[in-house]
A tleap script that builds the chain and sets N, CA, C and O, in Angstrom:
source leaprc.protein.ff14SB
mol = sequence {
  NMET ALA VAL ASN THR LEU ALA ARG LEU ILE
  ARG THR GLN ALA ARG THR ILE PRO ASP ARG
  PRO ALA ILE THR THR LEU ASP GLY SER TRP
  THR PHE ALA GLU LEU ASP GLY ARG SER ALA
  LEU VAL ALA ARG ALA LEU ALA ALA ALA GLY
  VAL GLN ALA GLN ASP ARG VAL ALA TYR TRP
  GLY LYS ASN ALA PRO ALA LEU PHE CGLU
}
set mol.1.N position { -1.863 -2.627 -24.168 }
set mol.1.CA position { -2.232 -3.188 -22.939 }
set mol.1.C position { -1.753 -2.319 -21.838 }
set mol.1.O position { -0.586 -1.929 -21.874 }
set mol.2.N position { -2.555 -1.968 -20.837 }
set mol.2.CA position { -2.092 -1.237 -19.573 }
set mol.2.C position { -1.308 -2.212 -18.694 }
set mol.2.O position { -1.637 -3.392 -18.573 }
set mol.3.N position { -0.328 -1.700 -18.130 }
set mol.3.CA position { 0.439 -2.557 -17.061 }
set mol.3.C position { -0.181 -2.159 -15.753 }
set mol.3.O position { -0.292 -0.961 -15.493 }
set mol.4.N position { -0.577 -3.041 -14.944 }
set mol.4.CA position { -0.881 -2.850 -13.621 }
set mol.4.C position { 0.039 -3.134 -12.603 }
set mol.4.O position { 0.728 -4.155 -12.603 }
set mol.5.N position { 0.083 -2.083 -11.550 }
set mol.5.CA position { 1.092 -2.579 -10.445 }
set mol.5.C position { -0.050 -2.681 -9.248 }
set mol.5.O position { -1.217 -2.288 -9.250 }
set mol.6.N position { 0.721 -3.356 -8.226 }
set mol.6.CA position { 0.037 -3.471 -7.022 }
set mol.6.C position { -0.620 -2.131 -6.547 }
set mol.6.O position { -1.767 -2.193 -6.103 }
set mol.7.N position { -0.065 -1.090 -6.601 }
set mol.7.CA position { -0.321 0.196 -6.096 }
set mol.7.C position { -1.672 0.627 -6.842 }
set mol.7.O position { -2.638 1.090 -6.236 }
set mol.8.N position { -1.630 0.426 -8.195 }
set mol.8.CA position { -2.743 0.822 -9.031 }
set mol.8.C position { -3.931 0.093 -8.784 }
set mol.8.O position { -5.052 0.597 -8.862 }
set mol.9.N position { -3.657 -1.328 -8.428 }
set mol.9.CA position { -4.859 -2.233 -8.241 }
set mol.9.C position { -5.516 -1.795 -6.919 }
set mol.9.O position { -6.736 -1.668 -6.809 }
set mol.10.N position { -4.583 -1.557 -5.860 }
set mol.10.CA position { -5.368 -1.061 -4.449 }
set mol.10.C position { -5.845 0.416 -4.793 }
set mol.10.O position { -6.929 0.743 -4.309 }
set mol.11.N position { -5.298 1.168 -5.422 }
set mol.11.CA position { -6.019 2.516 -5.630 }
set mol.11.C position { -7.320 2.332 -6.411 }
set mol.11.O position { -8.226 3.144 -6.221 }
set mol.12.N position { -7.485 1.290 -7.304 }
set mol.12.CA position { -8.691 1.158 -7.953 }
set mol.12.C position { -9.682 0.673 -6.977 }
set mol.12.O position { -10.794 1.197 -6.916 }
set mol.13.N position { -9.340 -0.292 -6.217 }
set mol.13.CA position { -10.260 -1.020 -5.235 }
set mol.13.C position { -10.706 0.183 -4.122 }
set mol.13.O position { -11.803 0.094 -3.571 }
set mol.14.N position { -9.906 1.171 -3.860 }
set mol.14.CA position { -10.085 2.018 -2.807 }
set mol.14.C position { -11.212 3.098 -3.485 }
set mol.14.O position { -12.046 3.703 -2.811 }
set mol.15.N position { -11.086 3.195 -4.730 }
set mol.15.CA position { -12.137 4.032 -5.218 }
set mol.15.C position { -13.426 3.436 -5.604 }
set mol.15.O position { -14.423 4.157 -5.643 }
set mol.16.N position { -13.500 2.103 -5.911 }
set mol.16.CA position { -14.725 1.491 -6.065 }
set mol.16.C position { -15.335 0.853 -4.816 }
set mol.16.O position { -16.542 0.983 -4.612 }
set mol.17.N position { -14.594 0.201 -4.011 }
set mol.17.CA position { -15.190 -0.296 -2.816 }
set mol.17.C position { -14.272 0.052 -1.640 }
set mol.17.O position { -13.552 -0.800 -1.118 }
set mol.18.N position { -14.323 1.428 -1.205 }
set mol.18.CA position { -13.418 1.811 -0.200 }
set mol.18.C position { -13.729 1.291 1.230 }
set mol.18.O position { -12.835 1.286 2.075 }
set mol.19.N position { -14.812 0.913 1.476 }
set mol.19.CA position { -14.960 0.323 2.853 }
set mol.19.C position { -14.973 -1.049 3.056 }
set mol.19.O position { -15.263 -1.509 4.161 }
set mol.20.N position { -14.656 -1.839 1.995 }
set mol.20.CA position { -14.584 -3.403 1.973 }
set mol.20.C position { -13.223 -3.602 2.754 }
set mol.20.O position { -12.336 -2.749 2.718 }
set mol.21.N position { -13.117 -4.768 3.451 }
set mol.21.CA position { -11.676 -5.207 3.944 }
set mol.21.C position { -10.873 -5.474 2.901 }
set mol.21.O position { -11.298 -6.123 1.945 }
set mol.22.N position { -9.516 -4.973 2.957 }
set mol.22.CA position { -8.452 -5.126 2.181 }
set mol.22.C position { -7.351 -6.178 2.867 }
set mol.22.O position { -6.770 -7.038 2.205 }
set mol.23.N position { -7.180 -5.997 4.135 }
set mol.23.CA position { -6.326 -6.901 4.928 }
set mol.23.C position { -7.001 -7.088 6.258 }
set mol.23.O position { -7.391 -6.157 6.963 }
set mol.24.N position { -7.112 -8.418 6.557 }
set mol.24.CA position { -7.648 -8.962 7.818 }
set mol.24.C position { -6.484 -9.621 8.761 }
set mol.24.O position { -5.767 -10.498 8.278 }
set mol.25.N position { -6.331 -9.246 9.931 }
set mol.25.CA position { -5.332 -10.075 10.644 }
set mol.25.C position { -6.083 -10.365 12.014 }
set mol.25.O position { -7.268 -10.090 12.203 }
set mol.26.N position { -5.300 -10.912 12.876 }
set mol.26.CA position { -5.764 -11.339 14.309 }
set mol.26.C position { -6.151 -9.901 14.960 }
set mol.26.O position { -7.197 -9.832 15.605 }
set mol.27.N position { -5.437 -8.898 14.825 }
set mol.27.CA position { -5.664 -7.788 15.400 }
set mol.27.C position { -6.749 -6.745 14.686 }
set mol.27.O position { -6.938 -5.638 15.190 }
set mol.28.N position { -7.344 -7.101 13.665 }
set mol.28.CA position { -8.272 -6.240 13.047 }
set mol.28.C position { -8.143 -6.252 11.536 }
set mol.28.O position { -7.414 -7.023 10.912 }
set mol.29.N position { -8.905 -5.344 11.026 }
set mol.29.CA position { -8.787 -5.267 9.457 }
set mol.29.C position { -8.521 -3.739 8.956 }
set mol.29.O position { -8.676 -2.777 9.709 }
set mol.30.N position { -8.169 -3.642 7.810 }
set mol.30.CA position { -7.934 -2.272 7.209 }
set mol.30.C position { -8.834 -2.432 5.867 }
set mol.30.O position { -8.885 -3.476 5.216 }
set mol.31.N position { -9.517 -1.270 5.560 }
set mol.31.CA position { -10.249 -1.176 4.415 }
set mol.31.C position { -9.280 -0.792 3.272 }
set mol.31.O position { -8.118 -0.436 3.464 }
set mol.32.N position { -9.842 -0.893 2.133 }
set mol.32.CA position { -9.106 -0.536 0.909 }
set mol.32.C position { -8.752 0.851 0.834 }
set mol.32.O position { -7.729 1.161 0.224 }
set mol.33.N position { -9.562 1.843 1.449 }
set mol.33.CA position { -9.203 3.130 1.692 }
set mol.33.C position { -8.221 3.336 2.547 }
set mol.33.O position { -7.263 4.039 2.226 }
set mol.34.N position { -8.304 2.812 3.637 }
set mol.34.CA position { -7.031 2.828 4.734 }
set mol.34.C position { -5.781 2.266 4.099 }
set mol.34.O position { -4.741 2.884 4.326 }
set mol.35.N position { -5.725 1.219 3.359 }
set mol.35.CA position { -4.557 0.670 2.873 }
set mol.35.C position { -3.967 1.554 1.883 }
set mol.35.O position { -2.759 1.788 1.854 }
set mol.36.N position { -4.883 2.090 1.000 }
set mol.36.CA position { -4.394 3.108 -0.006 }
set mol.36.C position { -3.783 4.243 0.671 }
set mol.36.O position { -2.744 4.740 0.236 }
set mol.37.N position { -4.408 4.709 1.779 }
set mol.37.CA position { -3.849 5.956 2.402 }
set mol.37.C position { -2.403 5.735 3.130 }
set mol.37.O position { -1.516 6.588 3.127 }
set mol.38.N position { -2.319 4.615 3.675 }
set mol.38.CA position { -1.084 4.157 4.452 }
set mol.38.C position { -0.163 3.921 3.290 }
set mol.38.O position { 0.965 4.383 3.458 }
set mol.39.N position { -0.380 3.317 2.164 }
set mol.39.CA position { 0.596 2.909 1.098 }
set mol.39.C position { 1.175 4.284 0.496 }
set mol.39.O position { 2.350 4.410 0.151 }
set mol.40.N position { 0.174 5.334 0.411 }
set mol.40.CA position { 0.706 6.566 -0.015 }
set mol.40.C position { 1.715 7.195 0.798 }
set mol.40.O position { 2.693 7.781 0.334 }
set mol.41.N position { 1.442 7.054 2.084 }
set mol.41.CA position { 2.378 7.562 3.145 }
set mol.41.C position { 3.767 7.119 3.087 }
set mol.41.O position { 4.711 7.868 3.342 }
set mol.42.N position { 3.903 5.693 2.695 }
set mol.42.CA position { 5.062 5.038 2.710 }
set mol.42.C position { 5.847 5.467 1.288 }
set mol.42.O position { 7.054 5.702 1.233 }
set mol.43.N position { 5.041 5.516 0.298 }
set mol.43.CA position { 5.489 5.969 -0.995 }
set mol.43.C position { 5.948 7.393 -0.992 }
set mol.43.O position { 6.902 7.681 -1.716 }
set mol.44.N position { 5.374 8.326 -0.253 }
set mol.44.CA position { 6.034 9.694 0.090 }
set mol.44.C position { 7.173 9.661 0.704 }
set mol.44.O position { 8.107 10.301 0.220 }
set mol.45.N position { 7.338 8.975 1.802 }
set mol.45.CA position { 8.575 8.827 2.595 }
set mol.45.C position { 9.726 8.278 1.688 }
set mol.45.O position { 10.832 8.818 1.714 }
set mol.46.N position { 9.467 7.216 0.897 }
set mol.46.CA position { 10.560 6.795 -0.022 }
set mol.46.C position { 10.924 7.799 -1.201 }
set mol.46.O position { 12.079 7.900 -1.614 }
set mol.47.N position { 10.027 8.420 -1.635 }
set mol.47.CA position { 10.378 9.584 -2.617 }
set mol.47.C position { 11.078 10.670 -1.814 }
set mol.47.O position { 11.985 11.257 -2.403 }
set mol.48.N position { 10.818 11.011 -0.636 }
set mol.48.CA position { 11.508 12.087 0.015 }
set mol.48.C position { 12.872 11.492 0.349 }
set mol.48.O position { 13.802 12.282 0.510 }
set mol.49.N position { 13.087 10.180 0.471 }
set mol.49.CA position { 14.466 9.535 0.725 }
set mol.49.C position { 15.289 9.527 -0.682 }
set mol.49.O position { 16.447 9.118 -0.775 }
set mol.50.N position { 14.700 9.917 -1.504 }
set mol.50.CA position { 15.317 9.932 -2.902 }
set mol.50.C position { 15.027 8.714 -3.825 }
set mol.50.O position { 15.672 8.643 -4.871 }
set mol.51.N position { 14.206 7.844 -3.560 }
set mol.51.CA position { 13.711 6.741 -4.433 }
set mol.51.C position { 12.941 7.326 -5.507 }
set mol.51.O position { 12.055 8.151 -5.286 }
set mol.52.N position { 13.291 6.873 -6.803 }
set mol.52.CA position { 12.682 7.336 -7.928 }
set mol.52.C position { 11.842 6.147 -8.554 }
set mol.52.O position { 11.922 5.002 -8.109 }
set mol.53.N position { 11.059 6.491 -9.583 }
set mol.53.CA position { 10.317 5.345 -10.175 }
set mol.53.C position { 11.146 4.381 -10.900 }
set mol.53.O position { 12.067 4.822 -11.587 }
set mol.54.N position { 10.966 3.291 -10.844 }
set mol.54.CA position { 11.850 2.090 -11.332 }
set mol.54.C position { 12.927 1.775 -10.499 }
set mol.54.O position { 13.650 0.832 -10.820 }
set mol.55.N position { 13.166 2.457 -9.409 }
set mol.55.CA position { 14.191 1.994 -8.304 }
set mol.55.C position { 13.805 0.828 -7.560 }
set mol.55.O position { 12.688 0.732 -7.051 }
set mol.56.N position { 14.711 -0.084 -7.477 }
set mol.56.CA position { 14.300 -1.227 -6.547 }
set mol.56.C position { 14.440 -1.007 -5.175 }
set mol.56.O position { 15.418 -0.403 -4.734 }
set mol.57.N position { 13.393 -1.520 -4.334 }
set mol.57.CA position { 13.379 -1.338 -2.970 }
set mol.57.C position { 13.299 -2.594 -2.215 }
set mol.57.O position { 12.396 -3.352 -2.569 }
set mol.58.N position { 14.026 -2.960 -1.284 }
set mol.58.CA position { 13.864 -4.179 -0.673 }
set mol.58.C position { 13.547 -3.924 0.847 }
set mol.58.O position { 14.066 -2.989 1.457 }
set mol.59.N position { 12.724 -4.748 1.382 }
set mol.59.CA position { 12.459 -4.725 2.843 }
set mol.59.C position { 12.725 -6.066 3.393 }
set mol.59.O position { 12.287 -7.041 2.783 }
set mol.60.N position { 13.379 -6.213 4.451 }
set mol.60.CA position { 13.652 -7.445 5.089 }
set mol.60.C position { 13.191 -7.371 6.557 }
set mol.60.O position { 13.784 -6.672 7.379 }
set mol.61.N position { 12.222 -8.040 6.823 }
set mol.61.CA position { 11.441 -8.024 8.195 }
set mol.61.C position { 10.194 -8.718 8.064 }
set mol.61.O position { 9.846 -9.301 7.038 }
set mol.62.N position { 9.428 -8.635 9.282 }
set mol.62.CA position { 8.101 -9.263 9.313 }
set mol.62.C position { 7.200 -8.618 8.314 }
set mol.62.O position { 7.264 -7.430 7.998 }
set mol.63.N position { 6.286 -9.561 7.804 }
set mol.63.CA position { 5.311 -9.174 6.933 }
set mol.63.C position { 4.038 -8.798 7.936 }
set mol.63.O position { 3.347 -9.669 8.466 }
set mol.64.N position { 3.864 -7.589 8.089 }
set mol.64.CA position { 2.767 -7.159 9.045 }
set mol.64.C position { 2.249 -5.910 8.650 }
set mol.64.O position { 2.985 -5.103 8.082 }
set mol.65.N position { 0.953 -5.632 8.907 }
set mol.65.CA position { 0.477 -4.191 8.731 }
set mol.65.C position { 1.167 -3.131 9.547 }
set mol.65.O position { 1.217 -2.004 9.054 }
set mol.66.N position { 1.654 -3.321 10.618 }
set mol.66.CA position { 2.549 -2.414 11.401 }
set mol.66.C position { 3.636 -1.738 10.399 }
set mol.66.O position { 3.939 -0.563 10.605 }
set mol.67.N position { 4.125 -2.321 9.512 }
set mol.67.CA position { 4.975 -1.858 8.460 }
set mol.67.C position { 4.454 -0.524 8.039 }
set mol.67.O position { 5.269 0.390 7.911 }
set mol.68.N position { 3.239 -0.318 7.819 }
set mol.68.CA position { 2.732 0.840 7.208 }
set mol.68.C position { 2.353 1.939 8.233 }
set mol.68.O position { 1.737 2.956 7.914 }
set mol.69.N position { 2.788 1.643 9.539 }
set mol.69.CA position { 2.500 2.716 10.482 }
set mol.69.C position { 3.673 3.437 10.867 }
set mol.69.O position { 3.589 4.374 11.660 }
savepdb mol mol.pdb
quit
């Protein structure tokens, strides 16, 4: 059985329904393609900082789309 991660699920949605809303807030919405792209940017930044697969990463702050900017 394949193990799905949130990143893999988002990537699958970005490939199948890229223009559909993934996140909607009072300030607007992001499509699955936009969310996938911004998630990839965060992943690259973490990798550049030395984070490797299976490392634990914590974030303590507001839960908002601005986190990805």
